[in-house]
C-alpha positions as CSV (number, residue, x, y, z in Angstrom):
1,M,0.0,0.0,0.0
2,A,1.4,3.4,-1.0
3,I,1.7,6.5,1.1
4,R,-0.2,9.6,0.0
5,K,1.4,13.0,0.8
6,H,-0.6,16.2,0.9
7,K,0.5,19.6,-0.4
8,P,1.1,22.1,2.4
9,T,-1.9,24.3,1.8
10,T,-2.5,24.5,5.6
11,A,-0.2,24.2,8.6
12,S,-1.8,20.9,9.6
13,Q,-1.4,19.3,6.2
14,R,2.2,20.2,5.9
15,H,3.5,16.9,7.3
16,T,0.4,14.8,6.7
17,E,1.0,11.3,5.2
18,L,-1.9,9.0,4.8
19,P,-2.2,5.4,3.4
20,D,-3.5,5.2,-0.2
21,F,-6.4,2.7,-0.4
22,S,-6.7,2.8,-4.2
23,D,-5.3,-0.7,-4.7
24,I,-7.8,-2.3,-2.3
25,T,-11.0,-0.3,-3.0
26,R,-13.1,0.2,-6.1
27,N,-14.1,3.5,-7.6
28,R,-17.8,2.7,-7.6
29,P,-19.8,0.9,-5.0
30,E,-21.5,-2.4,-5.9
31,K,-24.8,-1.4,-7.6
32,S,-26.8,-4.3,-6.0
33,L,-25.9,-3.0,-2.6
34,T,-27.1,0.5,-3.1
35,S,-30.6,2.0,-3.2
36,K,-32.0,5.3,-4.4
37,K,-32.2,8.2,-2.0
38,T,-35.3,10.3,-2.5
39,K,-35.0,14.1,-2.2
40,K,-37.4,15.7,0.3
41,A,-35.7,18.9,1.2
42,G,-38.2,21.5,2.4
43,R,-41.2,19.3,1.8
44,N,-44.1,18.5,4.2
45,C,-46.0,15.2,4.4
46,Y,-48.0,16.1,1.3
47,G,-44.8,16.6,-0.8
48,R,-45.3,20.3,-1.2
49,V,-42.5,22.8,-0.9
50,T,-42.8,24.7,2.4
51,V,-39.2,25.9,2.8
52,R,-37.8,27.9,-0.2
53,H,-34.3,27.7,-1.7
54,R,-33.7,24.1,-1.0
55,G,-33.4,21.1,-3.3
56,G,-31.7,20.3,-6.6
57,G,-28.2,18.9,-6.5
58,H,-26.7,15.7,-7.9
59,K,-28.6,12.4,-7.8
60,Q,-27.5,10.4,-4.8
61,R,-27.6,6.7,-3.8
62,Y,-27.6,5.2,-0.4
């Protein structure tokens, strides 16, 4: 397993070295283990928008 070094953009990251898990993990999760995550930001029990300026964004999976 390789070591990943950070660029010193902050004082705490200056000497940070973390393990790189790219060789033991996949980029995408297994599709059969995920389910859809419904958006309900600012909605009441009837599905109507009650709080403005919320919603949108990228589709997410759980």
